[in-house]
C-alpha positions in Angstrom: 19.3 96.0 -29.1 21.6 96.4 -26.0 21.8 93.8 -23.7 18.2 92.5 -23.3 17.3 91.1 -19.6 14.2 88.8 -19.0 12.3 88.7 -15.5 15.2 90.8 -14.0 13.0 90.5 -10.6 14.3 87.4 -10.0 17.3 89.2 -8.4 15.0 89.3 -5.6 15.8 86.0 -3.3 12.3 84.4 -3.9 13.0 82.5 -0.8 14.0 85.6 1.1 10.3 86.5 3.2 11.0 90.0 4.5 8.1 91.5 6.7 6.2 94.7 5.2 5.2 98.1 5.9 1.8 99.2 5.9 1.8 99.7 2.3 2.5 96.1 1.7 6.4 96.7 0.8 9.1 94.9 2.1 10.6 96.2 5.1 14.2 96.2 4.1 16.5 98.5 5.3 18.7 98.0 2.4 16.1 97.9 -0.3 16.4 99.5 -3.6 13.1 100.8 -4.0 12.3 104.6 -2.4 9.5 105.5 0.0 7.7 107.2 3.0 10.0 107.2 6.1 9.3 106.1 9.7 8.4 110.0 10.3 5.5 109.5 7.7 4.1 106.5 8.9 3.9 107.2 12.1 2.0 110.8 11.4 -0.2 108.6 9.4 -1.0 106.0 12.1 -1.2 109.4 14.2 -3.6 110.7 12.1 -5.7 107.6 11.2 -4.4 107.7 7.4 -4.9 104.1 5.8 -1.6 103.5 3.7 -2.1 103.0 0.0 -1.2 99.0 -1.1 1.7 99.9 -3.5 1.5 96.3 -5.5 -2.4 96.8 -5.9 -1.7 100.6 -6.9 0.8 100.0 -9.1 -1.3 97.2 -10.9 -4.4 99.6 -11.0 -2.2 102.5 -13.0 -1.4 99.8 -15.6 -4.9 98.5 -15.7 -5.8 102.5 -16.8 -2.8 103.1 -19.2 -3.6 99.2 -21.0 -7.5 100.1 -20.8 -6.7 103.4 -22.6 -4.4 101.2 -25.4 -7.2 99.2 -26.2 -9.6 101.6 -26.8 -7.6 103.6 -28.8 -6.8 100.2 -30.5 -3.3 100.8 -30.8 -0.6 98.1 -30.5 0.9 99.7 -27.4 2.1 102.7 -25.6 5.3 104.4 -26.3 6.1 106.5 -23.0 9.5 108.7 -22.6 7.8 111.1 -19.6 9.1 110.4 -16.7 6.2 110.9 -15.2 4.4 109.0 -17.4 7.0 105.9 -16.8 6.6 106.4 -13.5 2.9 105.9 -13.6 2.9 102.7 -15.6 5.8 101.0 -13.8 6.4 103.2 -10.2 10.3 103.4 -10.9 12.8 105.9 -10.2 15.5 107.0 -11.6 17.2 110.5 -11.6 13.5 111.9 -12.5 14.9 115.6 -12.7 17.4 114.6 -14.8 15.8 112.6 -17.4 13.4 115.1 -17.6 15.3 116.8 -20.1 17.8 113.8 -21.0 15.6 111.8 -22.3 17.4 108.4 -21.5 14.7 105.7 -20.5 11.4 104.7 -22.1 8.2 102.2 -21.3 6.7 100.2 -23.9 3.4 99.3 -22.6 1.6 96.2 -24.6 -2.6 96.2 -24.6 -2.2 93.5 -22.2 0.7 91.8 -20.0 3.9 93.3 -19.0 5.7 96.5 -19.8 9.1 96.7 -20.9 11.5 99.4 -19.5 14.9 100.5 -21.4 16.6 102.3 -18.5 19.8 104.2 -17.9 23.2 102.7 -18.3 24.0 99.6 -15.4 20.7 100.8 -13.8 19.0 96.7 -14.4 18.8 96.5 -10.1 16.6 99.8 -9.7 13.5 98.0 -10.9 14.5 94.5 -9.9 11.8 94.4 -7.0 8.9 95.4 -9.6 7.3 92.2 -11.1 5.2 94.2 -13.7 8.3 95.3 -15.7 8.7 92.0 -18.0 12.0 93.0 -19.8 14.8 95.6 -19.1 16.9 97.1 -22.1 19.3 99.9 -22.8 19.7 102.0 -26.0 16.5 104.7 -25.9 18.7 106.9 -25.7 19.1 109.1 -29.2 18.9 113.1 -28.0 22.4 115.0 -28.8 24.2 115.3 -26.0 24.3 111.5 -25.6 24.3 110.4 -28.9 26.4 113.5 -31.1 26.7 113.0 -34.8 25.5 109.2 -33.9 21.8 110.3 -33.5 20.2 109.2 -36.2 21.7 106.0 -36.2 20.3 105.3 -32.8 17.4 106.6 -33.4 16.8 104.0 -36.5 18.1 101.4 -34.2 15.6 101.8 -31.6 12.7 102.6 -33.8 13.7 98.6 -35.7 13.6 97.7 -32.2 10.0 98.8 -31.8 8.8 97.2 -34.9 10.3 94.3 -33.8 8.0 94.4 -30.3 5.3 95.8 -32.2 4.5 93.0 -34.5 5.2 90.3 -31.7 2.1 91.9 -29.2 -0.3 93.1 -32.1 0.0 91.6 -35.3 -0.3 93.8 -38.0 -1.4 96.3 -35.7 0.9 99.4 -36.6 -0.7 101.9 -34.5 1.7 103.4 -31.6 1.0 105.6 -29.1 3.6 108.1 -28.4 3.5 110.8 -25.5 6.6 112.4 -26.5 10.0 111.6 -28.6 13.1 113.2 -30.2 12.8 114.7 -33.6 15.0 112.0 -34.9 13.3 109.0 -32.8 9.8 110.4 -34.5 11.5 110.4 -38.3 12.7 106.7 -37.3 9.3 105.4 -36.5 7.2 106.9 -39.3 10.1 105.7 -41.5 9.3 102.2 -40.8 5.4 102.9 -41.7 4.5 103.4 -38.3 1.6 104.7 -37.3 2.5 107.5 -34.7 -0.8 108.3 -32.5 -0.8 111.5 -29.9 -0.1 109.0 -26.3 -1.2 112.0 -24.2 -4.6 111.8 -25.1 -4.0 107.9 -23.3 -1.6 109.0 -20.4 -3.7 112.0 -19.4 -7.3 110.6 -19.7 -5.9 107.2 -18.0 -3.9 109.1 -14.9 -7.3 111.6 -14.3 -9.5 109.0 -12.4 -8.2 107.9 -9.2 -9.6 104.9 -7.5 -9.7 104.2 -3.5 -6.5 102.6 -2.9 -4.7 105.6 -5.1 -6.6 108.6 -3.0 -5.2 106.8 0.2 -1.7 107.3 -0.9 -2.6 110.9 -2.2 -4.2 111.6 1.0 -0.9 110.0 2.9 1.3 112.6 0.3 -1.2 115.7 1.5 -0.5 114.9 5.0 3.1 115.0 4.8 3.6 118.6 3.3 1.4 119.7 5.4 3.5 119.0 8.3 6.6 120.2 6.8 4.2 123.0 6.0 4.0 122.7 9.9 8.2 123.4 9.8 8.6 125.9 7.4 5.9 128.2 9.2 7.7 127.7 12.7 10.6 129.5 10.3 8.6 132.1 9.1 10.0 135.8 11.0 11.0 139.4 10.8 14.6 138.8 9.4 14.7 136.1 7.8 15.1 135.3 4.1 12.5 133.7 1.8 15.3 131.2 0.7 15.2 130.0 4.4 12.1 129.4 4.8 11.2 127.5 1.1 14.6 125.5 2.5 12.3 124.6 5.9 9.6 122.5 3.4 12.1 121.2 1.2 14.0 119.3 4.2 10.2 118.7 5.7 9.3 117.0 2.2 12.8 114.9 2.0 12.4 113.7 5.8 9.7 112.2 5.2 10.6 110.4 2.0 9.2 112.7 -0.6 10.9 113.3 -3.6 11.5 117.3 -5.1 9.4 120.2 -5.3 8.6 121.4 -9.1 8.5 125.8 -8.3 10.5 127.9 -5.5 7.2 129.9 -6.1 7.1 131.5 -2.6 7.3 135.4 -2.0 6.5 138.4 0.4 5.8 141.9 0.9 5.7 143.6 -2.5 7.2 140.5 -4.4 3.8 139.1 -4.0 1.9 141.1 -6.3 2.2 140.7 -9.4 2.0 136.7 -8.7 4.6 134.0 -9.9 7.8 135.8 -8.3 10.0 133.0 -7.1 11.8 133.0 -4.0 15.3 134.8 -3.2 17.3 136.8 -0.5 14.7 139.2 0.2 14.1 139.5 4.0 10.8 139.7 5.3 9.7 142.6 7.0 6.7 142.4 10.7 3.5 142.6 8.8 4.6 141.2 5.0 1.8 139.2 3.3 4.0 135.8 3.1 2.2 134.1 0.2 3.7 130.6 -1.5 2.5 127.3 -3.5 3.7 123.8 -2.6 3.8 122.1 -6.2 6.0 119.0 -4.2 6.2 115.7 -5.5 5.8 114.1 -2.1 5.9 110.4 -0.7 5.0 108.1 -3.9 5.3 111.0 -6.0 2.2 112.2 -5.6 1.6 116.1 -6.3 0.8 118.2 -3.3 -0.4 121.9 -4.8 -1.9 123.7 -2.1 -1.7 127.5 -1.6 -1.6 129.6 1.6 -0.9 133.2 2.7 0.5 133.8 6.1 0.9 137.5 7.8 5.1 137.7 9.1 5.3 138.3 12.6 2.9 138.7 15.3 0.9 141.6 13.7 -2.8 141.8 12.8 -3.3 142.3 9.2 -4.3 145.3 8.2 -8.1 145.6 6.2 -6.5 145.4 2.7 -4.7 142.4 3.4 -8.0 140.5 5.4 -10.2 141.8 2.2 -7.5 140.2 -0.4 -7.4 137.1 1.6 -11.4 136.9 2.3 -12.0 137.1 -1.3 -9.5 134.5 -2.1 -11.3 132.3 0.3 -14.8 132.6 -1.1 -13.8 133.0 -4.6 -12.0 128.8 -4.2 -14.4 127.7 -1.9 -17.6 128.6 -3.6 -16.0 127.1 -6.5 -14.8 124.0 -4.5 -19.1 123.8 -3.6 -20.5 124.5 -7.3 -18.4 121.4 -8.9 -20.7 118.7 -9.6 -20.0 115.0 -11.3 -21.2 115.4 -15.1 -20.7 119.3 -15.6 -19.2 120.3 -18.2 -15.8 122.5 -18.2 -17.5 125.4 -19.6 -20.5 125.1 -17.1 -18.2 125.1 -14.4 -16.9 128.1 -15.8 -20.1 129.7 -16.4 -21.2 129.0 -12.9 -18.2 130.3 -11.1 -17.6 132.9 -8.8 -16.9 135.8 -10.3 -14.2 137.6 -9.9 -14.2 141.7 -9.3 -13.3 143.7 -12.1 -10.4 144.8 -10.4 -8.9 141.7 -9.7 -9.7 140.1 -13.0 -6.2 141.6 -15.4 -3.8 139.2 -12.8 -6.2 136.8 -12.4 -4.7 133.3 -12.1 -4.2 130.8 -15.1 -7.0 128.4 -14.6 -10.1 128.6 -12.3 -9.0 124.9 -11.3 -6.8 121.6 -12.8 -6.2 118.1 -12.5 -3.5 117.0 -9.9 -1.9 113.1 -9.5 2.0 112.4 -9.9 1.7 116.2 -11.3 0.0 119.0 -12.7 -2.1 116.8 -15.0 -5.6 116.9 -17.0 -8.3 119.2 -17.1 -7.6 122.8 -17.2 -10.6 124.4 -16.4 -10.2 128.2 -17.1 -11.7 131.7 -16.6 -14.5 132.8 -18.5 -11.7 135.9 -20.4 -9.4 132.8 -21.1 -11.7 130.4 -22.7 -12.0 131.6 -26.2 -8.0 131.3 -26.6 -7.5 128.1 -24.1 -10.6 126.7 -22.9 -11.8 123.2 -24.5 -13.9 120.3 -23.7 -14.4 117.8 -21.1 -16.1 116.8 -18.2 -15.8 116.8 -14.3 -15.5 112.6 -13.7 -15.8 110.6 -10.4 -12.2 109.8 -9.5 -10.9 113.1 -10.6 -8.6 114.7 -7.9 -8.6 118.8 -8.7 -6.8 121.6 -7.3 -9.2 124.7 -6.9 -7.0 128.3 -6.6 -7.3 131.8 -6.8 -5.0 134.9 -7.0 -6.3 137.8 -5.8 -4.3 141.0 -6.4 -5.1 144.6 -8.2 -2.5 146.1 -10.5 -0.3 148.4 -9.2 -1.5 146.7 -5.4 1.1 146.1 -2.7 0.4 142.7 -2.1 -1.8 140.1 -3.2 -2.9 136.5 -1.8 -2.4 133.1 -3.1 -5.3 130.2 -2.0 -5.3 126.6 -3.4 -6.9 123.9 -2.2 -6.8 119.9 -3.2 -10.1 118.1 -4.0 -11.3 114.6 -5.1 -14.2 114.3 -7.2 -17.2 112.1 -5.6 -20.3 111.4 -6.6 -22.0 113.6 -4.3 -19.2 116.6 -5.4 -16.4 117.6 -4.0 -14.4 116.6 -1.0 -11.4 118.2 0.1 -8.0 116.5 0.9 -5.5 119.2 1.3 -6.8 120.1 5.3 -3.9 123.1 6.7 -6.1 125.3 9.0 -6.8 128.7 7.4 -6.3 132.5 9.2 -9.0 133.3 11.2 -7.3 136.5 11.5 -7.8 137.3 8.4 -11.3 135.9 7.9 -12.4 137.9 11.2 
């Protein structure tokens, strides 16, 4: 075991009384904690939005995980996925880098505080978080980091995990793990530890949001949509797709957002088929411009909103209007029909049916969950249920993205639309508010 630091949050002077921001985090200009900027707070106040209570949000998210640990009779939950670690602890550290270099880990016990393994000399990054009870190092056992000593480091970590499990759960050998390098998995099994699929716990825990978490998501979406405003100001004939996408990135970062998971923006003939990433193409007047934000915005919450615009001061063609109207009707009809208690299969069966000409290039899902990133569930089109569908039901507190791509095989262009909603007792409530194109719906 590498250096153990207990109660690292004591590094924060308890006699210090910093004023608080609207989200109940310290108003300290030199703080370690990342978060929204003054611009974001000002925009939220002007829009009448309530900032989340971050200390309470952190406690809620940890409680959701611990509830699932107890339900599944596990000694604890071991996390390597940076998004799961963020959910459990609200710590961040090189999120994209650690996605492909698993140098951080987190152990969530059935009750009490978590243990966090962080990157070298990064103890200070979580010193402000009282739910992190211990900080350790030594969770790396991937080849770039450990080379021909990989199995040695994996064995060392597994032995450490065995000791922790015995201290918090006695003889319980069931350990839920979200994902782990092969060497680590083998080392745990060699010690008689029963490795349980941890994604079942994390995905179901994360899928249900309380009102405080919805407040965080509303704020994140508002920040995203203001960045979309700035992005739209850049859209003009003669401008490249990349320049437009850069404006969205800039708007996200200047409000305290974090990154964008994809770069799915295309114009003109590059909108059909879908999933082409933005590039150097110079947009022309009358082009369809379509994009999917996939933005990890403020507080780390994902804003997954799609819109399609006409480039330049040009009226849309009848073909463009037809594509847009179909996408709009598809999304709005499906939002209207989704109710709590419906099975995913029932949603599929009752959903708006795409005309035959647009089924081949359909989007991958009718709807999917959303939180810190895309998450459970995925609700499929009828054509995909047999191969990719699964059981489950819509629940109150789920946040979903309902979407459509409309483009015909061999067509010049396509339209992408997507809305973010929360499931309430009476149906779906829109969280995304960015306006649609009146001239394409006329």
